[in-house]
PDB file of N, CA, C and O in Angstrom, chain B, residues numbered from 101:
ATOM      1  N   MET B 101     -34.781   6.690 -10.495  1.00  0.00           N
ATOM      2  CA  MET B 101     -35.086   5.644 -10.794  1.00  0.00           C
ATOM      3  C   MET B 101     -35.276   4.119 -11.101  1.00  0.00           C
ATOM      4  O   MET B 101     -34.397   3.257 -11.090  1.00  0.00           O
ATOM      5  N   SER B 102     -37.011   3.924 -11.462  1.00  0.00           N
ATOM      6  CA  SER B 102     -37.583   3.189 -10.600  1.00  0.00           C
ATOM      7  C   SER B 102     -37.533   2.539 -11.372  1.00  0.00           C
ATOM      8  O   SER B 102     -37.202   2.557 -12.557  1.00  0.00           O
ATOM      9  N   ALA B 103     -38.168   1.357 -10.138  1.00  0.00           N
ATOM     10  CA  ALA B 103     -37.751  -0.668 -11.051  1.00  0.00           C
ATOM     11  C   ALA B 103     -39.659  -1.217 -11.544  1.00  0.00           C
ATOM     12  O   ALA B 103     -40.661  -0.811 -10.954  1.00  0.00           O
ATOM     13  N   PRO B 104     -39.652  -1.951 -12.440  1.00  0.00           N
ATOM     14  CA  PRO B 104     -40.618  -1.994 -13.287  1.00  0.00           C
ATOM     15  C   PRO B 104     -41.312  -3.270 -11.632  1.00  0.00           C
ATOM     16  O   PRO B 104     -40.588  -3.898 -10.860  1.00  0.00           O
ATOM     17  N   VAL B 105     -42.842  -3.215 -11.638  1.00  0.00           N
ATOM     18  CA  VAL B 105     -43.354  -3.504 -10.961  1.00  0.00           C
ATOM     19  C   VAL B 105     -43.519  -5.239 -10.254  1.00  0.00           C
ATOM     20  O   VAL B 105     -43.506  -5.883  -9.205  1.00  0.00           O
ATOM     21  N   HIS B 106     -43.711  -5.364 -12.108  1.00  0.00           N
ATOM     22  CA  HIS B 106     -43.966  -7.229 -12.027  1.00  0.00           C
ATOM     23  C   HIS B 106     -42.197  -7.470 -12.439  1.00  0.00           C
ATOM     24  O   HIS B 106     -41.799  -6.717 -13.327  1.00  0.00           O
ATOM     25  N   GLN B 107     -41.384  -8.237 -11.982  1.00  0.00           N
ATOM     26  CA  GLN B 107     -40.338  -8.823 -12.370  1.00  0.00           C
ATOM     27  C   GLN B 107     -39.714 -10.105 -12.385  1.00  0.00           C
ATOM     28  O   GLN B 107     -39.255 -10.712 -11.418  1.00  0.00           O
ATOM     29  N   THR B 108     -39.732 -10.305 -13.070  1.00  0.00           N
ATOM     30  CA  THR B 108     -38.620 -12.207 -12.955  1.00  0.00           C
ATOM     31  C   THR B 108     -38.092 -12.454 -12.347  1.00  0.00           C
ATOM     32  O   THR B 108     -37.588 -11.446 -11.851  1.00  0.00           O
ATOM     33  N   PRO B 109     -37.552 -13.805 -11.646  1.00  0.00           N
ATOM     34  CA  PRO B 109     -36.646 -14.005 -10.885  1.00  0.00           C
ATOM     35  C   PRO B 109     -34.929 -13.386 -11.638  1.00  0.00           C
ATOM     36  O   PRO B 109     -34.050 -12.894 -10.930  1.00  0.00           O
ATOM     37  N   GLU B 110     -34.839 -13.523 -12.730  1.00  0.00           N
ATOM     38  CA  GLU B 110     -33.425 -13.089 -13.618  1.00  0.00           C
ATOM     39  C   GLU B 110     -33.233 -12.058 -13.203  1.00  0.00           C
ATOM     40  O   GLU B 110     -32.285 -11.782 -12.469  1.00  0.00           O
ATOM     41  N   GLU B 111     -34.331 -11.061 -13.695  1.00  0.00           N
ATOM     42  CA  GLU B 111     -34.935  -9.733 -13.773  1.00  0.00           C
ATOM     43  C   GLU B 111     -34.158  -9.364 -12.289  1.00  0.00           C
ATOM     44  O   GLU B 111     -33.016  -8.906 -12.323  1.00  0.00           O
ATOM     45  N   ARG B 112     -34.613  -9.515 -11.444  1.00  0.00           N
ATOM     46  CA  ARG B 112     -34.173  -9.346  -9.901  1.00  0.00           C
ATOM     47  C   ARG B 112     -33.300  -9.097 -10.114  1.00  0.00           C
ATOM     48  O   ARG B 112     -32.954  -7.970 -10.469  1.00  0.00           O
ATOM     49  N   LEU B 113     -32.171 -10.643  -9.898  1.00  0.00           N
ATOM     50  CA  LEU B 113     -31.873 -10.957 -10.090  1.00  0.00           C
ATOM     51  C   LEU B 113     -30.295 -10.038 -10.524  1.00  0.00           C
ATOM     52  O   LEU B 113     -29.327  -9.843  -9.789  1.00  0.00           O
ATOM     53  N   THR B 114     -30.472  -9.664 -11.765  1.00  0.00           N
ATOM     54  CA  THR B 114     -29.505  -8.627 -11.927  1.00  0.00           C
ATOM     55  C   THR B 114     -30.025  -7.725 -11.913  1.00  0.00           C
ATOM     56  O   THR B 114     -29.729  -7.105 -12.935  1.00  0.00           O
ATOM     57  N   ALA B 115     -31.077  -6.899 -10.991  1.00  0.00           N
ATOM     58  CA  ALA B 115     -30.875  -6.059 -10.215  1.00  0.00           C
ATOM     59  C   ALA B 115     -30.389  -5.276  -8.981  1.00  0.00           C
ATOM     60  O   ALA B 115     -30.215  -4.095  -8.681  1.00  0.00           O
ATOM     61  N   PHE B 116     -30.224  -6.741  -8.283  1.00  0.00           N
ATOM     62  CA  PHE B 116     -29.207  -6.891  -7.136  1.00  0.00           C
ATOM     63  C   PHE B 116     -27.755  -7.277  -7.438  1.00  0.00           C
ATOM     64  O   PHE B 116     -26.863  -7.209  -6.593  1.00  0.00           O
ATOM     65  N   GLU B 117     -27.564  -7.724  -8.818  1.00  0.00           N
ATOM     66  CA  GLU B 117     -26.497  -7.352  -8.955  1.00  0.00           C
ATOM     67  C   GLU B 117     -25.747  -6.281  -9.120  1.00  0.00           C
ATOM     68  O   GLU B 117     -24.648  -5.867  -8.749  1.00  0.00           O
ATOM     69  N   ALA B 118     -27.052  -5.780 -10.088  1.00  0.00           N
ATOM     70  CA  ALA B 118     -26.136  -3.769 -10.805  1.00  0.00           C
ATOM     71  C   ALA B 118     -25.984  -3.484  -9.321  1.00  0.00           C
ATOM     72  O   ALA B 118     -24.867  -3.406  -8.808  1.00  0.00           O
ATOM     73  N   MET B 119     -27.378  -3.290  -8.466  1.00  0.00           N
ATOM     74  CA  MET B 119     -26.683  -1.858  -7.028  1.00  0.00           C
ATOM     75  C   MET B 119     -26.048  -2.889  -6.541  1.00  0.00           C
ATOM     76  O   MET B 119     -26.707  -3.085  -5.520  1.00  0.00           O
ATOM     77  N   LEU B 120     -25.299  -3.620  -6.553  1.00  0.00           N
ATOM     78  CA  LEU B 120     -24.473  -4.313  -5.901  1.00  0.00           C
ATOM     79  C   LEU B 120     -23.022  -3.368  -6.376  1.00  0.00           C
ATOM     80  O   LEU B 120     -22.209  -2.863  -5.602  1.00  0.00           O
ATOM     81  N   SER B 121     -23.009  -3.324  -7.811  1.00  0.00           N
ATOM     82  CA  SER B 121     -22.042  -3.144  -8.527  1.00  0.00           C
ATOM     83  C   SER B 121     -21.428  -1.835  -8.244  1.00  0.00           C
ATOM     84  O   SER B 121     -20.323  -1.539  -7.788  1.00  0.00           O
ATOM     85  N   ALA B 122     -22.759  -0.901  -8.762  1.00  0.00           N
ATOM     86  CA  ALA B 122     -22.867   0.642  -8.093  1.00  0.00           C
ATOM     87  C   ALA B 122     -22.181   1.354  -6.820  1.00  0.00           C
ATOM     88  O   ALA B 122     -21.331   2.218  -6.607  1.00  0.00           O
ATOM     89  N   VAL B 123     -23.295   0.238  -5.870  1.00  0.00           N
ATOM     90  CA  VAL B 123     -22.390   0.968  -3.955  1.00  0.00           C
ATOM     91  C   VAL B 123     -21.179   0.474  -4.293  1.00  0.00           C
ATOM     92  O   VAL B 123     -20.445   1.245  -3.674  1.00  0.00           O
ATOM     93  N   GLU B 124     -20.013  -0.774  -5.213  1.00  0.00           N
ATOM     94  CA  GLU B 124     -18.946  -0.901  -4.465  1.00  0.00           C
ATOM     95  C   GLU B 124     -18.452   0.040  -5.109  1.00  0.00           C
ATOM     96  O   GLU B 124     -17.651   0.733  -4.482  1.00  0.00           O
ATOM     97  N   ALA B 125     -18.783   0.480  -6.831  1.00  0.00           N
ATOM     98  CA  ALA B 125     -17.766   1.248  -7.115  1.00  0.00           C
ATOM     99  C   ALA B 125     -17.893   2.909  -6.103  1.00  0.00           C
ATOM    100  O   ALA B 125     -17.026   3.737  -5.824  1.00  0.00           O
ATOM    101  N   GLN B 126     -19.637   2.835  -5.722  1.00  0.00           N
ATOM    102  CA  GLN B 126     -19.399   4.432  -4.984  1.00  0.00           C
ATOM    103  C   GLN B 126     -18.660   4.345  -3.878  1.00  0.00           C
ATOM    104  O   GLN B 126     -18.113   5.427  -3.665  1.00  0.00           O
ATOM    105  N   TYR B 127     -18.366   3.422  -2.966  1.00  0.00           N
ATOM    106  CA  TYR B 127     -17.279   3.133  -2.331  1.00  0.00           C
ATOM    107  C   TYR B 127     -16.074   3.658  -2.354  1.00  0.00           C
ATOM    108  O   TYR B 127     -15.541   4.426  -1.553  1.00  0.00           O
ATOM    109  N   ALA B 128     -15.601   3.095  -3.528  1.00  0.00           N
ATOM    110  CA  ALA B 128     -14.545   3.456  -3.984  1.00  0.00           C
ATOM    111  C   ALA B 128     -13.924   4.395  -4.172  1.00  0.00           C
ATOM    112  O   ALA B 128     -12.771   4.492  -3.752  1.00  0.00           O
ATOM    113  N   ASP B 129     -14.635   5.505  -4.978  1.00  0.00           N
ATOM    114  CA  ASP B 129     -15.277   6.499  -4.752  1.00  0.00           C
ATOM    115  C   ASP B 129     -14.430   7.701  -4.842  1.00  0.00           C
ATOM    116  O   ASP B 129     -13.749   8.579  -5.373  1.00  0.00           O
ATOM    117  N   THR B 130     -15.329   6.688  -3.395  1.00  0.00           N
ATOM    118  CA  THR B 130     -15.945   7.621  -2.006  1.00  0.00           C
ATOM    119  C   THR B 130     -14.352   7.357  -1.164  1.00  0.00           C
ATOM    120  O   THR B 130     -13.854   8.407  -0.757  1.00  0.00           O
ATOM    121  N   ALA B 131     -13.918   6.671  -1.012  1.00  0.00           N
ATOM    122  CA  ALA B 131     -12.261   6.161  -0.085  1.00  0.00           C
ATOM    123  C   ALA B 131     -11.745   7.154  -0.745  1.00  0.00           C
ATOM    124  O   ALA B 131     -11.549   8.328  -0.430  1.00  0.00           O
ATOM    125  N   ALA B 132     -11.497   6.418  -1.925  1.00  0.00           N
ATOM    126  CA  ALA B 132     -10.029   7.539  -2.597  1.00  0.00           C
ATOM    127  C   ALA B 132     -10.148   9.413  -2.850  1.00  0.00           C
ATOM    128  O   ALA B 132      -9.282  10.259  -3.074  1.00  0.00           O
ATOM    129  N   GLN B 133     -11.061   9.464  -2.748  1.00  0.00           N
ATOM    130  CA  GLN B 133     -11.859  10.637  -2.567  1.00  0.00           C
ATOM    131  C   GLN B 133     -10.946  11.386  -0.849  1.00  0.00           C
ATOM    132  O   GLN B 133     -10.459  12.509  -0.721  1.00  0.00           O
ATOM    133  N   ILE B 134     -10.996  10.528  -0.050  1.00  0.00           N
ATOM    134  CA  ILE B 134     -11.122  10.467   1.093  1.00  0.00           C
ATOM    135  C   ILE B 134      -9.252  10.657   1.592  1.00  0.00           C
ATOM    136  O   ILE B 134      -8.788  11.414   2.445  1.00  0.00           O
ATOM    137  N   GLU B 135      -8.635   9.824   0.837  1.00  0.00           N
ATOM    138  CA  GLU B 135      -7.655   9.339   0.982  1.00  0.00           C
ATOM    139  C   GLU B 135      -6.332  11.075  -0.147  1.00  0.00           C
ATOM    140  O   GLU B 135      -5.192  11.539  -0.171  1.00  0.00           O
ATOM    141  N   LYS B 136      -7.476  11.212  -0.678  1.00  0.00           N
ATOM    142  CA  LYS B 136      -6.667  12.631  -1.099  1.00  0.00           C
ATOM    143  C   LYS B 136      -6.946  13.453  -0.689  1.00  0.00           C
ATOM    144  O   LYS B 136      -5.998  14.197  -0.942  1.00  0.00           O
ATOM    145  N   LEU B 137      -7.844  14.166   0.006  1.00  0.00           N
ATOM    146  CA  LEU B 137      -7.789  14.837   0.951  1.00  0.00           C
ATOM    147  C   LEU B 137      -7.163  14.035   2.044  1.00  0.00           C
ATOM    148  O   LEU B 137      -6.639  14.991   2.617  1.00  0.00           O
ATOM    149  N   LYS B 138      -6.797  12.935   2.817  1.00  0.00           N
ATOM    150  CA  LYS B 138      -6.167  13.308   3.824  1.00  0.00           C
ATOM    151  C   LYS B 138      -4.547  13.039   2.904  1.00  0.00           C
ATOM    152  O   LYS B 138      -3.628  12.992   3.722  1.00  0.00           O
ATOM    153  N   ALA B 139      -4.159  12.902   1.752  1.00  0.00           N
ATOM    154  CA  ALA B 139      -2.733  13.964   1.455  1.00  0.00           C
ATOM    155  C   ALA B 139      -2.774  14.689   2.144  1.00  0.00           C
ATOM    156  O   ALA B 139      -1.963  14.864   3.054  1.00  0.00           O
ATOM    157  N   ALA B 140      -4.210  15.634   1.789  1.00  0.00           N
ATOM    158  CA  ALA B 140      -3.925  17.368   2.105  1.00  0.00           C
ATOM    159  C   ALA B 140      -3.767  17.989   2.963  1.00  0.00           C
ATOM    160  O   ALA B 140      -3.529  19.194   3.052  1.00  0.00           O
ATOM    161  N   GLY B 141      -3.917  17.009   3.898  1.00  0.00           N
ATOM    162  CA  GLY B 141      -3.579  17.641   5.094  1.00  0.00           C
ATOM    163  C   GLY B 141      -5.215  18.014   5.651  1.00  0.00           C
ATOM    164  O   GLY B 141      -5.410  18.765   6.606  1.00  0.00           O
ATOM    165  N   ARG B 142      -6.167  17.443   4.984  1.00  0.00           N
ATOM    166  CA  ARG B 142      -7.851  18.247   5.269  1.00  0.00           C
ATOM    167  C   ARG B 142      -8.363  17.082   5.759  1.00  0.00           C
ATOM    168  O   ARG B 142      -8.982  16.273   5.068  1.00  0.00           O
ATOM    169  N   VAL B 143      -8.151  16.973   6.824  1.00  0.00           N
ATOM    170  CA  VAL B 143      -9.286  15.955   7.076  1.00  0.00           C
ATOM    171  C   VAL B 143      -9.867  16.757   8.602  1.00  0.00           C
ATOM    172  O   VAL B 143      -9.979  16.125   9.652  1.00  0.00           O
ATOM    173  N   LYS B 144     -10.031  17.499   8.537  1.00  0.00           N
ATOM    174  CA  LYS B 144     -11.193  18.572   9.414  1.00  0.00           C
ATOM    175  C   LYS B 144     -12.153  18.908   8.864  1.00  0.00           C
ATOM    176  O   LYS B 144     -13.229  19.105   9.429  1.00  0.00           O
ATOM    177  N   SER B 145     -11.918  19.049   7.525  1.00  0.00           N
ATOM    178  CA  SER B 145     -13.150  19.774   6.245  1.00  0.00           C
ATOM    179  C   SER B 145     -14.170  19.061   6.260  1.00  0.00           C
ATOM    180  O   SER B 145     -14.304  17.840   6.334  1.00  0.00           O
ATOM    181  N   ALA B 146     -15.192  20.239   6.156  1.00  0.00           N
ATOM    182  CA  ALA B 146     -16.392  19.716   5.982  1.00  0.00           C
ATOM    183  C   ALA B 146     -16.776  18.453   4.651  1.00  0.00           C
ATOM    184  O   ALA B 146     -17.868  17.897   4.531  1.00  0.00           O
ATOM    185  N   THR B 147     -15.747  18.262   3.901  1.00  0.00           N
ATOM    186  CA  THR B 147     -15.970  17.743   3.190  1.00  0.00           C
ATOM    187  C   THR B 147     -15.967  16.212   3.025  1.00  0.00           C
ATOM    188  O   THR B 147     -16.679  15.286   2.636  1.00  0.00           O
ATOM    189  N   TYR B 148     -14.157  16.613   3.802  1.00  0.00           N
ATOM    190  CA  TYR B 148     -13.585  15.060   4.547  1.00  0.00           C
ATOM    191  C   TYR B 148     -14.805  14.656   5.370  1.00  0.00           C
ATOM    192  O   TYR B 148     -15.201  13.574   4.934  1.00  0.00           O
ATOM    193  N   ARG B 149     -15.480  15.035   6.270  1.00  0.00           N
ATOM    194  CA  ARG B 149     -16.453  14.338   7.636  1.00  0.00           C
ATOM    195  C   ARG B 149     -17.479  14.160   6.376  1.00  0.00           C
ATOM    196  O   ARG B 149     -18.230  13.240   6.700  1.00  0.00           O
ATOM    197  N   GLN B 150     -17.862  14.676   4.989  1.00  0.00           N
ATOM    198  CA  GLN B 150     -19.268  14.099   4.471  1.00  0.00           C
ATOM    199  C   GLN B 150     -19.190  12.750   3.987  1.00  0.00           C
ATOM    200  O   GLN B 150     -19.909  11.752   4.037  1.00  0.00           O
ATOM    201  N   LEU B 151     -17.162  13.310   3.104  1.00  0.00           N
ATOM    202  CA  LEU B 151     -17.098  11.985   2.800  1.00  0.00           C
ATOM    203  C   LEU B 151     -16.899  10.862   3.602  1.00  0.00           C
ATOM    204  O   LEU B 151     -16.496   9.936   2.899  1.00  0.00           O
ATOM    205  N   PHE B 152     -17.001  10.578   4.671  1.00  0.00           N
ATOM    206  CA  PHE B 152     -16.175   9.730   5.860  1.00  0.00           C
ATOM    207  C   PHE B 152     -17.987   8.899   5.982  1.00  0.00           C
ATOM    208  O   PHE B 152     -18.261   7.737   5.679  1.00  0.00           O
ATOM    209  N   ALA B 153     -18.571   9.556   6.309  1.00  0.00           N
ATOM    210  CA  ALA B 153     -19.800   9.215   6.683  1.00  0.00           C
ATOM    211  C   ALA B 153     -20.901   9.196   5.549  1.00  0.00           C
ATOM    212  O   ALA B 153     -22.073   9.355   5.890  1.00  0.00           O
ATOM    213  N   LYS B 154     -20.498   8.962   3.862  1.00  0.00           N
ATOM    214  CA  LYS B 154     -20.948   8.595   3.437  1.00  0.00           C
ATOM    215  C   LYS B 154     -20.052   7.111   2.651  1.00  0.00           C
ATOM    216  O   LYS B 154     -20.605   6.294   1.915  1.00  0.00           O
ATOM    217  N   LYS B 155     -18.920   7.093   2.967  1.00  0.00           N
ATOM    218  CA  LYS B 155     -17.913   5.649   3.558  1.00  0.00           C
ATOM    219  C   LYS B 155     -18.821   4.590   4.625  1.00  0.00           C
ATOM    220  O   LYS B 155     -19.088   3.405   4.423  1.00  0.00           O
ATOM    221  N   LEU B 156     -19.037   5.090   5.325  1.00  0.00           N
ATOM    222  CA  LEU B 156     -19.946   5.119   6.406  1.00  0.00           C
ATOM    223  C   LEU B 156     -20.819   3.872   6.139  1.00  0.00           C
ATOM    224  O   LEU B 156     -20.531   2.675   6.149  1.00  0.00           O
ATOM    225  N   ASN B 157     -22.126   4.609   5.865  1.00  0.00           N
ATOM    226  CA  ASN B 157     -23.023   4.277   4.594  1.00  0.00           C
ATOM    227  C   ASN B 157     -23.248   3.034   3.791  1.00  0.00           C
ATOM    228  O   ASN B 157     -24.043   2.103   3.919  1.00  0.00           O
ATOM    229  N   LEU B 158     -22.089   3.363   2.725  1.00  0.00           N
ATOM    230  CA  LEU B 158     -21.530   2.556   1.784  1.00  0.00           C
ATOM    231  C   LEU B 158     -21.563   1.304   2.514  1.00  0.00           C
ATOM    232  O   LEU B 158     -22.254   0.309   2.297  1.00  0.00           O
ATOM    233  N   GLN B 159     -20.565   1.555   3.557  1.00  0.00           N
ATOM    234  CA  GLN B 159     -19.637   0.352   3.638  1.00  0.00           C
ATOM    235  C   GLN B 159     -21.226  -1.037   4.842  1.00  0.00           C
ATOM    236  O   GLN B 159     -21.263  -2.254   5.023  1.00  0.00           O
ATOM    237  N   ASP B 160     -22.251   0.245   5.336  1.00  0.00           N
ATOM    238  CA  ASP B 160     -22.997  -0.806   6.215  1.00  0.00           C
ATOM    239  C   ASP B 160     -23.987  -1.493   5.187  1.00  0.00           C
ATOM    240  O   ASP B 160     -24.537  -2.581   5.361  1.00  0.00           O
ATOM    241  N   ILE B 161     -24.132  -0.567   3.953  1.00  0.00           N
ATOM    242  CA  ILE B 161     -25.170  -1.378   2.720  1.00  0.00           C
ATOM    243  C   ILE B 161     -24.160  -2.595   2.268  1.00  0.00           C
ATOM    244  O   ILE B 161     -24.565  -3.725   1.997  1.00  0.00           O
ATOM    245  N   LEU B 162     -22.961  -2.239   2.234  1.00  0.00           N
ATOM    246  CA  LEU B 162     -22.220  -3.570   1.945  1.00  0.00           C
ATOM    247  C   LEU B 162     -22.105  -4.738   2.514  1.00  0.00           C
ATOM    248  O   LEU B 162     -22.428  -5.834   2.056  1.00  0.00           O
ATOM    249  N   THR B 163     -21.451  -4.379   3.928  1.00  0.00           N
ATOM    250  CA  THR B 163     -22.341  -5.511   5.185  1.00  0.00           C
ATOM    251  C   THR B 163     -23.640  -6.275   5.698  1.00  0.00           C
ATOM    252  O   THR B 163     -23.752  -7.050   6.647  1.00  0.00           O
ATOM    253  N   PHE B 164     -24.528  -5.852   4.841  1.00  0.00           N
ATOM    254  CA  PHE B 164     -25.651  -6.523   4.813  1.00  0.00           C
ATOM    255  C   PHE B 164     -25.821  -6.972   3.577  1.00  0.00           C
ATOM    256  O   PHE B 164     -26.908  -7.520   3.391  1.00  0.00           O
ATOM    257  N   TYR B 165     -25.063  -6.914   2.626  1.00  0.00           N
ATOM    258  CA  TYR B 165     -24.610  -7.885   1.810  1.00  0.00           C
ATOM    259  C   TYR B 165     -24.674  -9.262   1.469  1.00  0.00           C
ATOM    260  O   TYR B 165     -25.384 -10.098   0.912  1.00  0.00           O
ATOM    261  N   GLU B 166     -23.070  -9.024   2.360  1.00  0.00           N
ATOM    262  CA  GLU B 166     -22.728 -10.174   3.056  1.00  0.00           C
ATOM    263  C   GLU B 166     -23.474 -10.882   3.774  1.00  0.00           C
ATOM    264  O   GLU B 166     -23.551 -12.107   3.674  1.00  0.00           O
ATOM    265  N   VAL B 167     -24.165 -10.118   4.651  1.00  0.00           N
ATOM    266  CA  VAL B 167     -24.725 -11.402   5.721  1.00  0.00           C
ATOM    267  C   VAL B 167     -25.681 -11.770   5.288  1.00  0.00           C
ATOM    268  O   VAL B 167     -26.312 -12.425   6.117  1.00  0.00           O
ATOM    269  N   TYR B 168     -26.081 -11.700   4.498  1.00  0.00           N
ATOM    270  CA  TYR B 168     -26.644 -12.280   3.556  1.00  0.00           C
ATOM    271  C   TYR B 168     -26.186 -13.404   2.711  1.00  0.00           C
ATOM    272  O   TYR B 168     -26.951 -14.348   2.513  1.00  0.00           O
ATOM    273  N   GLY B 169     -24.838 -13.376   2.125  1.00  0.00           N
ATOM    274  CA  GLY B 169     -24.135 -14.645   1.341  1.00  0.00           C
ATOM    275  C   GLY B 169     -24.482 -13.973  -0.056  1.00  0.00           C
ATOM    276  O   GLY B 169     -24.585 -14.629  -1.092  1.00  0.00           O
ATOM    277  N   LEU B 170     -24.735 -11.913   0.060  1.00  0.00           N
ATOM    278  CA  LEU B 170     -24.910 -11.811  -1.453  1.00  0.00           C
ATOM    279  C   LEU B 170     -23.500 -10.868  -2.134  1.00  0.00           C
ATOM    280  O   LEU B 170     -23.571 -10.210  -3.171  1.00  0.00           O
ATOM    281  N   ARG B 171     -22.436 -10.985  -1.390  1.00  0.00           N
ATOM    282  CA  ARG B 171     -21.316 -10.575  -1.107  1.00  0.00           C
ATOM    283  C   ARG B 171     -20.044 -11.712  -1.713  1.00  0.00           C
ATOM    284  O   ARG B 171     -18.853 -11.465  -1.521  1.00  0.00           O
TER     285      ARG B 171
END
């Protein structure tokens, strides 16, 4: 997915908002998957560890949005 080279401020804002929504959705989905694995007692599985790392990365992105007042 490549962005247009020349964006109006409105298009740029729309793109930022779309990214924020996508990251929030991925974070929620990842957290739900982690909870399912926890409930199944699979906290030491490779899948759990991968999802946990993904959740941390997504949280970092969301934190940047918060730091810059975009969330």
